[in-house]
PDBQT receptor file of N, H, CA, C and O in Angstrom, charges set to zero:
ATOM      1  N   MET A   1       0.850  -1.171   0.000  1.00  0.00    +0.000 N 
ATOM      2  CA  MET A   1       0.000   0.000   0.000  1.00  0.00    +0.000 C 
ATOM      3  C   MET A   1       0.895   1.234   0.000  1.00  0.00    +0.000 C 
ATOM      4  O   MET A   1       1.876   1.317   0.739  1.00  0.00    +0.000 OA
ATOM      5  N   GLN A   2       0.533   2.171  -0.837  1.00  0.00    +0.000 N 
ATOM      6  H   GLN A   2      -0.264   2.103  -1.438  1.00  0.00    +0.000 HD
ATOM      7  CA  GLN A   2       1.241   3.442  -0.946  1.00  0.00    +0.000 C 
ATOM      8  C   GLN A   2       0.378   4.549  -0.340  1.00  0.00    +0.000 C 
ATOM      9  O   GLN A   2      -0.839   4.388  -0.249  1.00  0.00    +0.000 OA
ATOM     10  N   PRO A   3       0.976   5.670   0.078  1.00  0.00    +0.000 N 
ATOM     11  CA  PRO A   3       0.174   6.758   0.658  1.00  0.00    +0.000 C 
ATOM     12  C   PRO A   3      -0.974   7.223  -0.241  1.00  0.00    +0.000 C 
ATOM     13  O   PRO A   3      -2.041   7.564   0.268  1.00  0.00    +0.000 OA
ATOM     14  N   ALA A   4      -0.788   7.245  -1.532  1.00  0.00    +0.000 N 
ATOM     15  H   ALA A   4       0.080   6.967  -1.946  1.00  0.00    +0.000 HD
ATOM     16  CA  ALA A   4      -1.848   7.703  -2.446  1.00  0.00    +0.000 C 
ATOM     17  C   ALA A   4      -3.026   6.729  -2.493  1.00  0.00    +0.000 C 
ATOM     18  O   ALA A   4      -4.122   7.099  -2.915  1.00  0.00    +0.000 OA
ATOM     19  N   ASP A   5      -2.805   5.493  -2.062  1.00  0.00    +0.000 N 
ATOM     20  H   ASP A   5      -1.915   5.193  -1.718  1.00  0.00    +0.000 HD
ATOM     21  CA  ASP A   5      -3.883   4.504  -2.064  1.00  0.00    +0.000 C 
ATOM     22  C   ASP A   5      -5.008   4.856  -1.095  1.00  0.00    +0.000 C 
ATOM     23  O   ASP A   5      -6.118   4.341  -1.222  1.00  0.00    +0.000 OA
ATOM     24  N   ILE A   6      -4.733   5.718  -0.141  1.00  0.00    +0.000 N 
ATOM     25  H   ILE A   6      -3.830   6.137  -0.037  1.00  0.00    +0.000 HD
ATOM     26  CA  ILE A   6      -5.766   6.101   0.828  1.00  0.00    +0.000 C 
ATOM     27  C   ILE A   6      -6.975   6.718   0.124  1.00  0.00    +0.000 C 
ATOM     28  O   ILE A   6      -8.096   6.617   0.622  1.00  0.00    +0.000 OA
ATOM     29  N   ALA A   7      -6.761   7.347  -1.017  1.00  0.00    +0.000 N 
ATOM     30  H   ALA A   7      -5.850   7.429  -1.421  1.00  0.00    +0.000 HD
ATOM     31  CA  ALA A   7      -7.862   7.972  -1.759  1.00  0.00    +0.000 C 
ATOM     32  C   ALA A   7      -8.782   6.935  -2.386  1.00  0.00    +0.000 C 
ATOM     33  O   ALA A   7      -9.894   7.266  -2.798  1.00  0.00    +0.000 OA
ATOM     34  N   ARG A   8      -8.341   5.700  -2.464  1.00  0.00    +0.000 N 
ATOM     35  H   ARG A   8      -7.438   5.431  -2.130  1.00  0.00    +0.000 HD
ATOM     36  CA  ARG A   8      -9.169   4.643  -3.054  1.00  0.00    +0.000 C 
ATOM     37  C   ARG A   8     -10.079   3.967  -2.041  1.00  0.00    +0.000 C 
ATOM     38  O   ARG A   8     -10.963   3.194  -2.411  1.00  0.00    +0.000 OA
ATOM     39  N   ILE A   9      -9.863   4.259  -0.766  1.00  0.00    +0.000 N 
ATOM     40  H   ILE A   9      -9.146   4.887  -0.465  1.00  0.00    +0.000 HD
ATOM     41  CA  ILE A   9     -10.670   3.636   0.281  1.00  0.00    +0.000 C 
ATOM     42  C   ILE A   9     -12.002   4.366   0.414  1.00  0.00    +0.000 C 
ATOM     43  O   ILE A   9     -12.037   5.586   0.570  1.00  0.00    +0.000 OA
ATOM     44  N   VAL A  10     -13.075   3.625   0.351  1.00  0.00    +0.000 N 
ATOM     45  H   VAL A  10     -13.046   2.633   0.223  1.00  0.00    +0.000 HD
ATOM     46  CA  VAL A  10     -14.423   4.171   0.508  1.00  0.00    +0.000 C 
ATOM     47  C   VAL A  10     -15.049   3.513   1.731  1.00  0.00    +0.000 C 
ATOM     48  O   VAL A  10     -15.006   2.291   1.877  1.00  0.00    +0.000 OA
ATOM     49  N   SER A  11     -15.622   4.316   2.595  1.00  0.00    +0.000 N 
ATOM     50  H   SER A  11     -15.657   5.308   2.475  1.00  0.00    +0.000 HD
ATOM     51  CA  SER A  11     -16.272   3.761   3.787  1.00  0.00    +0.000 C 
ATOM     52  C   SER A  11     -17.781   3.946   3.684  1.00  0.00    +0.000 C 
ATOM     53  O   SER A  11     -18.267   4.922   3.111  1.00  0.00    +0.000 OA
ATOM     54  N   VAL A  12     -18.503   3.000   4.245  1.00  0.00    +0.000 N 
ATOM     55  H   VAL A  12     -18.108   2.207   4.711  1.00  0.00    +0.000 HD
ATOM     56  CA  VAL A  12     -19.963   3.069   4.295  1.00  0.00    +0.000 C 
ATOM     57  C   VAL A  12     -20.354   2.933   5.761  1.00  0.00    +0.000 C 
ATOM     58  O   VAL A  12     -19.905   2.015   6.448  1.00  0.00    +0.000 OA
ATOM     59  N   SER A  13     -21.201   3.860   6.241  1.00  0.00    +0.000 N 
ATOM     60  H   SER A  13     -21.566   4.605   5.683  1.00  0.00    +0.000 HD
ATOM     61  CA  SER A  13     -21.571   3.840   7.654  1.00  0.00    +0.000 C 
ATOM     62  C   SER A  13     -22.982   4.362   7.869  1.00  0.00    +0.000 C 
ATOM     63  O   SER A  13     -23.633   4.834   6.937  1.00  0.00    +0.000 OA
ATOM     64  N   CYS A  14     -23.434   4.274   9.084  1.00  0.00    +0.000 N 
ATOM     65  H   CYS A  14     -22.905   3.890   9.841  1.00  0.00    +0.000 HD
ATOM     66  CA  CYS A  14     -24.709   4.844   9.554  1.00  0.00    +0.000 C 
ATOM     67  C   CYS A  14     -25.932   4.385   8.761  1.00  0.00    +0.000 C 
ATOM     68  O   CYS A  14     -26.739   5.226   8.367  1.00  0.00    +0.000 OA
ATOM     69  N   PRO A  15     -26.100   3.092   8.514  1.00  0.00    +0.000 N 
ATOM     70  CA  PRO A  15     -27.298   2.670   7.785  1.00  0.00    +0.000 C 
ATOM     71  C   PRO A  15     -28.558   2.944   8.606  1.00  0.00    +0.000 C 
ATOM     72  O   PRO A  15     -28.569   2.771   9.825  1.00  0.00    +0.000 OA
ATOM     73  N   ALA A  16     -29.615   3.374   7.921  1.00  0.00    +0.000 N 
ATOM     74  H   ALA A  16     -29.606   3.515   6.931  1.00  0.00    +0.000 HD
ATOM     75  CA  ALA A  16     -30.905   3.637   8.581  1.00  0.00    +0.000 C 
ATOM     76  C   ALA A  16     -32.019   3.225   7.636  1.00  0.00    +0.000 C 
ATOM     77  O   ALA A  16     -32.061   3.656   6.484  1.00  0.00    +0.000 OA
ATOM     78  N   LEU A  17     -32.904   2.402   8.121  1.00  0.00    +0.000 N 
ATOM     79  H   LEU A  17     -32.869   2.051   9.057  1.00  0.00    +0.000 HD
ATOM     80  CA  LEU A  17     -34.027   1.901   7.338  1.00  0.00    +0.000 C 
ATOM     81  C   LEU A  17     -35.181   2.899   7.386  1.00  0.00    +0.000 C 
ATOM     82  O   LEU A  17     -35.452   3.487   8.433  1.00  0.00    +0.000 OA
ATOM     83  N   SER A  18     -35.858   3.090   6.262  1.00  0.00    +0.000 N 
ATOM     84  H   SER A  18     -35.638   2.612   5.411  1.00  0.00    +0.000 HD
ATOM     85  CA  SER A  18     -37.020   3.979   6.228  1.00  0.00    +0.000 C 
ATOM     86  C   SER A  18     -38.152   3.350   7.048  1.00  0.00    +0.000 C 
ATOM     87  O   SER A  18     -38.169   2.135   7.242  1.00  0.00    +0.000 OA
ATOM     88  N   PRO A  19     -39.092   4.160   7.529  1.00  0.00    +0.000 N 
ATOM     89  CA  PRO A  19     -40.195   3.615   8.346  1.00  0.00    +0.000 C 
ATOM     90  C   PRO A  19     -40.983   2.498   7.651  1.00  0.00    +0.000 C 
ATOM     91  O   PRO A  19     -41.457   1.572   8.310  1.00  0.00    +0.000 OA
ATOM     92  N   ASP A  20     -41.123   2.582   6.330  1.00  0.00    +0.000 N 
ATOM     93  H   ASP A  20     -40.738   3.334   5.794  1.00  0.00    +0.000 HD
ATOM     94  CA  ASP A  20     -41.872   1.535   5.626  1.00  0.00    +0.000 C 
ATOM     95  C   ASP A  20     -41.004   0.331   5.251  1.00  0.00    +0.000 C 
ATOM     96  O   ASP A  20     -41.514  -0.649   4.708  1.00  0.00    +0.000 OA
ATOM     97  N   GLY A  21     -39.703   0.394   5.535  1.00  0.00    +0.000 N 
ATOM     98  H   GLY A  21     -39.289   1.191   5.976  1.00  0.00    +0.000 HD
ATOM     99  CA  GLY A  21     -38.806  -0.725   5.276  1.00  0.00    +0.000 C 
ATOM    100  C   GLY A  21     -38.419  -0.923   3.828  1.00  0.00    +0.000 C 
ATOM    101  O   GLY A  21     -37.798  -1.932   3.493  1.00  0.00    +0.000 OA
ATOM    102  N   ARG A  22     -38.768   0.015   2.956  1.00  0.00    +0.000 N 
ATOM    103  H   ARG A  22     -39.273   0.835   3.228  1.00  0.00    +0.000 HD
ATOM    104  CA  ARG A  22     -38.490  -0.137   1.527  1.00  0.00    +0.000 C 
ATOM    105  C   ARG A  22     -37.163   0.468   1.091  1.00  0.00    +0.000 C 
ATOM    106  O   ARG A  22     -36.626   0.090   0.050  1.00  0.00    +0.000 OA
ATOM    107  N   ARG A  23     -36.625   1.403   1.873  1.00  0.00    +0.000 N 
ATOM    108  H   ARG A  23     -37.061   1.710   2.719  1.00  0.00    +0.000 HD
ATOM    109  CA  ARG A  23     -35.376   2.076   1.500  1.00  0.00    +0.000 C 
ATOM    110  C   ARG A  23     -34.417   2.086   2.681  1.00  0.00    +0.000 C 
ATOM    111  O   ARG A  23     -34.813   1.970   3.841  1.00  0.00    +0.000 OA
ATOM    112  N   VAL A  24     -33.149   2.229   2.341  1.00  0.00    +0.000 N 
ATOM    113  H   VAL A  24     -32.828   2.323   1.399  1.00  0.00    +0.000 HD
ATOM    114  CA  VAL A  24     -32.123   2.378   3.369  1.00  0.00    +0.000 C 
ATOM    115  C   VAL A  24     -31.272   3.599   3.007  1.00  0.00    +0.000 C 
ATOM    116  O   VAL A  24     -30.895   3.791   1.851  1.00  0.00    +0.000 OA
ATOM    117  N   GLY A  25     -30.985   4.406   4.007  1.00  0.00    +0.000 N 
ATOM    118  H   GLY A  25     -31.292   4.251   4.946  1.00  0.00    +0.000 HD
ATOM    119  CA  GLY A  25     -30.079   5.539   3.834  1.00  0.00    +0.000 C 
ATOM    120  C   GLY A  25     -28.754   5.174   4.478  1.00  0.00    +0.000 C 
ATOM    121  O   GLY A  25     -28.719   4.428   5.457  1.00  0.00    +0.000 OA
ATOM    122  N   PHE A  26     -27.663   5.697   3.932  1.00  0.00    +0.000 N 
ATOM    123  H   PHE A  26     -27.691   6.303   3.136  1.00  0.00    +0.000 HD
ATOM    124  CA  PHE A  26     -26.337   5.402   4.478  1.00  0.00    +0.000 C 
ATOM    125  C   PHE A  26     -25.377   6.506   4.062  1.00  0.00    +0.000 C 
ATOM    126  O   PHE A  26     -25.646   7.257   3.125  1.00  0.00    +0.000 OA
ATOM    127  N   VAL A  27     -24.261   6.597   4.764  1.00  0.00    +0.000 N 
ATOM    128  H   VAL A  27     -24.042   5.987   5.526  1.00  0.00    +0.000 HD
ATOM    129  CA  VAL A  27     -23.250   7.615   4.485  1.00  0.00    +0.000 C 
ATOM    130  C   VAL A  27     -22.064   6.949   3.790  1.00  0.00    +0.000 C 
ATOM    131  O   VAL A  27     -21.556   5.927   4.252  1.00  0.00    +0.000 OA
ATOM    132  N   VAL A  28     -21.630   7.539   2.676  1.00  0.00    +0.000 N 
ATOM    133  H   VAL A  28     -22.043   8.369   2.300  1.00  0.00    +0.000 HD
ATOM    134  CA  VAL A  28     -20.449   7.071   1.944  1.00  0.00    +0.000 C 
ATOM    135  C   VAL A  28     -19.358   8.127   2.127  1.00  0.00    +0.000 C 
ATOM    136  O   VAL A  28     -19.569   9.304   1.836  1.00  0.00    +0.000 OA
ATOM    137  N   GLY A  29     -18.199   7.699   2.610  1.00  0.00    +0.000 N 
ATOM    138  H   GLY A  29     -18.028   6.743   2.847  1.00  0.00    +0.000 HD
ATOM    139  CA  GLY A  29     -17.099   8.623   2.852  1.00  0.00    +0.000 C 
ATOM    140  C   GLY A  29     -15.858   8.238   2.070  1.00  0.00    +0.000 C 
ATOM    141  O   GLY A  29     -15.627   7.065   1.778  1.00  0.00    +0.000 OA
ATOM    142  N   ARG A  30     -15.070   9.237   1.737  1.00  0.00    +0.000 N 
ATOM    143  H   ARG A  30     -15.258  10.190   1.974  1.00  0.00    +0.000 HD
ATOM    144  CA  ARG A  30     -13.813   9.013   1.024  1.00  0.00    +0.000 C 
ATOM    145  C   ARG A  30     -12.867  10.174   1.307  1.00  0.00    +0.000 C 
ATOM    146  O   ARG A  30     -13.283  11.204   1.838  1.00  0.00    +0.000 OA
ATOM    147  N   ILE A  31     -11.614  10.010   0.957  1.00  0.00    +0.000 N 
ATOM    148  H   ILE A  31     -11.276   9.174   0.526  1.00  0.00    +0.000 HD
ATOM    149  CA  ILE A  31     -10.604  11.051   1.121  1.00  0.00    +0.000 C 
ATOM    150  C   ILE A  31     -10.386  11.731  -0.228  1.00  0.00    +0.000 C 
ATOM    151  O   ILE A  31     -10.173  11.063  -1.240  1.00  0.00    +0.000 OA
ATOM    152  N   ASP A  32     -10.440  13.066  -0.238  1.00  0.00    +0.000 N 
ATOM    153  H   ASP A  32     -10.613  13.609   0.584  1.00  0.00    +0.000 HD
ATOM    154  CA  ASP A  32     -10.138  13.863  -1.429  1.00  0.00    +0.000 C 
ATOM    155  C   ASP A  32      -8.718  14.396  -1.256  1.00  0.00    +0.000 C 
ATOM    156  O   ASP A  32      -8.503  15.393  -0.566  1.00  0.00    +0.000 OA
ATOM    157  N   LEU A  33      -7.750  13.728  -1.886  1.00  0.00    +0.000 N 
ATOM    158  H   LEU A  33      -7.924  12.918  -2.446  1.00  0.00    +0.000 HD
ATOM    159  CA  LEU A  33      -6.355  14.127  -1.724  1.00  0.00    +0.000 C 
ATOM    160  C   LEU A  33      -6.082  15.517  -2.278  1.00  0.00    +0.000 C 
ATOM    161  O   LEU A  33      -5.307  16.269  -1.686  1.00  0.00    +0.000 OA
ATOM    162  N   ASP A  34      -6.697  15.874  -3.396  1.00  0.00    +0.000 N 
ATOM    163  H   ASP A  34      -7.326  15.263  -3.876  1.00  0.00    +0.000 HD
ATOM    164  CA  ASP A  34      -6.453  17.183  -3.999  1.00  0.00    +0.000 C 
ATOM    165  C   ASP A  34      -6.861  18.321  -3.066  1.00  0.00    +0.000 C 
ATOM    166  O   ASP A  34      -6.165  19.332  -2.969  1.00  0.00    +0.000 OA
ATOM    167  N   ALA A  35      -7.987  18.151  -2.383  1.00  0.00    +0.000 N 
ATOM    168  H   ALA A  35      -8.552  17.329  -2.461  1.00  0.00    +0.000 HD
ATOM    169  CA  ALA A  35      -8.479  19.186  -1.469  1.00  0.00    +0.000 C 
ATOM    170  C   ALA A  35      -7.975  18.974  -0.043  1.00  0.00    +0.000 C 
ATOM    171  O   ALA A  35      -8.182  19.822   0.824  1.00  0.00    +0.000 OA
ATOM    172  N   ASN A  36      -7.307  17.830   0.201  1.00  0.00    +0.000 N 
ATOM    173  H   ASN A  36      -7.139  17.140  -0.504  1.00  0.00    +0.000 HD
ATOM    174  CA  ASN A  36      -6.825  17.487   1.531  1.00  0.00    +0.000 C 
ATOM    175  C   ASN A  36      -7.966  17.485   2.544  1.00  0.00    +0.000 C 
ATOM    176  O   ASN A  36      -7.854  18.043   3.636  1.00  0.00    +0.000 OA
ATOM    177  N   ARG A  37      -9.078  16.833   2.148  1.00  0.00    +0.000 N 
ATOM    178  H   ARG A  37      -9.168  16.379   1.261  1.00  0.00    +0.000 HD
ATOM    179  CA  ARG A  37     -10.277  16.786   2.996  1.00  0.00    +0.000 C 
ATOM    180  C   ARG A  37     -10.934  15.429   2.911  1.00  0.00    +0.000 C 
ATOM    181  O   ARG A  37     -10.738  14.677   1.956  1.00  0.00    +0.000 OA
ATOM    182  N   ARG A  38     -11.716  15.132   3.926  1.00  0.00    +0.000 N 
ATOM    183  H   ARG A  38     -11.875  15.743   4.702  1.00  0.00    +0.000 HD
ATOM    184  CA  ARG A  38     -12.581  13.952   3.902  1.00  0.00    +0.000 C 
ATOM    185  C   ARG A  38     -13.928  14.408   3.353  1.00  0.00    +0.000 C 
ATOM    186  O   ARG A  38     -14.465  15.423   3.796  1.00  0.00    +0.000 OA
ATOM    187  N   ARG A  39     -14.464  13.684   2.415  1.00  0.00    +0.000 N 
ATOM    188  H   ARG A  39     -14.027  12.860   2.056  1.00  0.00    +0.000 HD
ATOM    189  CA  ARG A  39     -15.756  14.000   1.810  1.00  0.00    +0.000 C 
ATOM    190  C   ARG A  39     -16.760  12.918   2.197  1.00  0.00    +0.000 C 
ATOM    191  O   ARG A  39     -16.412  11.741   2.281  1.00  0.00    +0.000 OA
ATOM    192  N   SER A  40     -17.992  13.319   2.427  1.00  0.00    +0.000 N 
ATOM    193  H   SER A  40     -18.275  14.275   2.358  1.00  0.00    +0.000 HD
ATOM    194  CA  SER A  40     -19.031  12.335   2.705  1.00  0.00    +0.000 C 
ATOM    195  C   SER A  40     -20.346  12.803   2.104  1.00  0.00    +0.000 C 
ATOM    196  O   SER A  40     -20.563  13.997   1.897  1.00  0.00    +0.000 OA
ATOM    197  N   ALA A  41     -21.208  11.851   1.830  1.00  0.00    +0.000 N 
ATOM    198  H   ALA A  41     -21.031  10.882   1.998  1.00  0.00    +0.000 HD
ATOM    199  CA  ALA A  41     -22.515  12.149   1.246  1.00  0.00    +0.000 C 
ATOM    200  C   ALA A  41     -23.506  11.084   1.703  1.00  0.00    +0.000 C 
ATOM    201  O   ALA A  41     -23.140   9.929   1.920  1.00  0.00    +0.000 OA
ATOM    202  N   VAL A  42     -24.752  11.489   1.844  1.00  0.00    +0.000 N 
ATOM    203  H   VAL A  42     -25.049  12.427   1.668  1.00  0.00    +0.000 HD
ATOM    204  CA  VAL A  42     -25.819  10.551   2.192  1.00  0.00    +0.000 C 
ATOM    205  C   VAL A  42     -26.370   9.953   0.905  1.00  0.00    +0.000 C 
ATOM    206  O   VAL A  42     -26.651  10.670  -0.055  1.00  0.00    +0.000 OA
ATOM    207  N   TRP A  43     -26.518   8.657   0.895  1.00  0.00    +0.000 N 
ATOM    208  H   TRP A  43     -26.289   8.074   1.675  1.00  0.00    +0.000 HD
ATOM    209  CA  TRP A  43     -27.070   7.928  -0.241  1.00  0.00    +0.000 C 
ATOM    210  C   TRP A  43     -28.324   7.205   0.205  1.00  0.00    +0.000 C 
ATOM    211  O   TRP A  43     -28.488   6.902   1.387  1.00  0.00    +0.000 OA
ATOM    212  N   ILE A  44     -29.216   6.927  -0.751  1.00  0.00    +0.000 N 
ATOM    213  H   ILE A  44     -29.083   7.174  -1.711  1.00  0.00    +0.000 HD
ATOM    214  CA  ILE A  44     -30.451   6.181  -0.493  1.00  0.00    +0.000 C 
ATOM    215  C   ILE A  44     -30.546   5.072  -1.535  1.00  0.00    +0.000 C 
ATOM    216  O   ILE A  44     -30.252   5.277  -2.713  1.00  0.00    +0.000 OA
ATOM    217  N   ALA A  45     -30.961   3.899  -1.078  1.00  0.00    +0.000 N 
ATOM    218  H   ALA A  45     -31.200   3.732  -0.122  1.00  0.00    +0.000 HD
ATOM    219  CA  ALA A  45     -31.125   2.765  -1.994  1.00  0.00    +0.000 C 
ATOM    220  C   ALA A  45     -32.382   1.993  -1.623  1.00  0.00    +0.000 C 
ATOM    221  O   ALA A  45     -32.759   1.932  -0.453  1.00  0.00    +0.000 OA
ATOM    222  N   ASP A  46     -33.032   1.403  -2.626  1.00  0.00    +0.000 N 
ATOM    223  H   ASP A  46     -32.726   1.452  -3.577  1.00  0.00    +0.000 HD
ATOM    224  CA  ASP A  46     -34.145   0.500  -2.381  1.00  0.00    +0.000 C 
ATOM    225  C   ASP A  46     -33.590  -0.789  -1.783  1.00  0.00    +0.000 C 
ATOM    226  O   ASP A  46     -32.574  -1.303  -2.251  1.00  0.00    +0.000 OA
ATOM    227  N   VAL A  47     -34.237  -1.302  -0.771  1.00  0.00    +0.000 N 
ATOM    228  H   VAL A  47     -35.062  -0.884  -0.391  1.00  0.00    +0.000 HD
ATOM    229  CA  VAL A  47     -33.773  -2.515  -0.095  1.00  0.00    +0.000 C 
ATOM    230  C   VAL A  47     -33.750  -3.710  -1.043  1.00  0.00    +0.000 C 
ATOM    231  O   VAL A  47     -32.874  -4.567  -0.935  1.00  0.00    +0.000 OA
ATOM    232  N   ASP A  48     -34.699  -3.773  -1.962  1.00  0.00    +0.000 N 
ATOM    233  H   ASP A  48     -35.411  -3.076  -2.050  1.00  0.00    +0.000 HD
ATOM    234  CA  ASP A  48     -34.761  -4.920  -2.871  1.00  0.00    +0.000 C 
ATOM    235  C   ASP A  48     -33.794  -4.815  -4.049  1.00  0.00    +0.000 C 
ATOM    236  O   ASP A  48     -33.705  -5.746  -4.850  1.00  0.00    +0.000 OA
ATOM    237  N   GLY A  49     -33.070  -3.705  -4.170  1.00  0.00    +0.000 N 
ATOM    238  H   GLY A  49     -33.142  -2.950  -3.519  1.00  0.00    +0.000 HD
ATOM    239  CA  GLY A  49     -32.074  -3.547  -5.219  1.00  0.00    +0.000 C 
ATOM    240  C   GLY A  49     -32.627  -3.296  -6.605  1.00  0.00    +0.000 C 
ATOM    241  O   GLY A  49     -31.896  -3.451  -7.584  1.00  0.00    +0.000 OA
ATOM    242  N   THR A  50     -33.893  -2.912  -6.731  1.00  0.00    +0.000 N 
ATOM    243  H   THR A  50     -34.487  -2.786  -5.936  1.00  0.00    +0.000 HD
ATOM    244  CA  THR A  50     -34.484  -2.716  -8.052  1.00  0.00    +0.000 C 
ATOM    245  C   THR A  50     -33.978  -1.471  -8.768  1.00  0.00    +0.000 C 
ATOM    246  O   THR A  50     -34.027  -1.405  -9.996  1.00  0.00    +0.000 OA
ATOM    247  N   THR A  51     -33.500  -0.499  -8.033  1.00  0.00    +0.000 N 
ATOM    248  H   THR A  51     -33.461  -0.552  -7.036  1.00  0.00    +0.000 HD
ATOM    249  CA  THR A  51     -32.952   0.718  -8.665  1.00  0.00    +0.000 C 
ATOM    250  C   THR A  51     -31.567   0.988  -8.106  1.00  0.00    +0.000 C 
ATOM    251  O   THR A  51     -31.221   0.525  -7.019  1.00  0.00    +0.000 OA
ATOM    252  N   ALA A  52     -30.782   1.740  -8.859  1.00  0.00    +0.000 N 
ATOM    253  H   ALA A  52     -31.063   2.115  -9.742  1.00  0.00    +0.000 HD
ATOM    254  CA  ALA A  52     -29.421   2.081  -8.430  1.00  0.00    +0.000 C 
ATOM    255  C   ALA A  52     -29.493   3.067  -7.255  1.00  0.00    +0.000 C 
ATOM    256  O   ALA A  52     -30.385   3.914  -7.210  1.00  0.00    +0.000 OA
ATOM    257  N   PRO A  53     -28.556   2.958  -6.307  1.00  0.00    +0.000 N 
ATOM    258  CA  PRO A  53     -28.509   3.934  -5.205  1.00  0.00    +0.000 C 
ATOM    259  C   PRO A  53     -28.350   5.346  -5.759  1.00  0.00    +0.000 C 
ATOM    260  O   PRO A  53     -27.767   5.539  -6.826  1.00  0.00    +0.000 OA
ATOM    261  N   MET A  54     -28.872   6.332  -5.030  1.00  0.00    +0.000 N 
ATOM    262  H   MET A  54     -29.346   6.176  -4.163  1.00  0.00    +0.000 HD
ATOM    263  CA  MET A  54     -28.734   7.720  -5.474  1.00  0.00    +0.000 C 
ATOM    264  C   MET A  54     -28.315   8.599  -4.317  1.00  0.00    +0.000 C 
ATOM    265  O   MET A  54     -28.632   8.326  -3.160  1.00  0.00    +0.000 OA
ATOM    266  N   ARG A  55     -27.600   9.652  -4.646  1.00  0.00    +0.000 N 
ATOM    267  H   ARG A  55     -27.342   9.874  -5.587  1.00  0.00    +0.000 HD
ATOM    268  CA  ARG A  55     -27.157  10.622  -3.658  1.00  0.00    +0.000 C 
ATOM    269  C   ARG A  55     -28.280  11.431  -3.141  1.00  0.00    +0.000 C 
ATOM    270  O   ARG A  55     -28.077  12.301  -2.295  1.00  0.00    +0.000 OA
TER     271      ARG A  55
């Protein structure tokens, strides 16, 4: 592993199921080496996988 490889690591955390149980929200995090910052975004996905996750 090289220091630049840290930018390839993606973390997924904080899963939360919607009240109706059809969707799950989660946080996707990564390192932005150019900006020297950690970036994160909330994503939502259908539990059954019928559609692609979206930001």
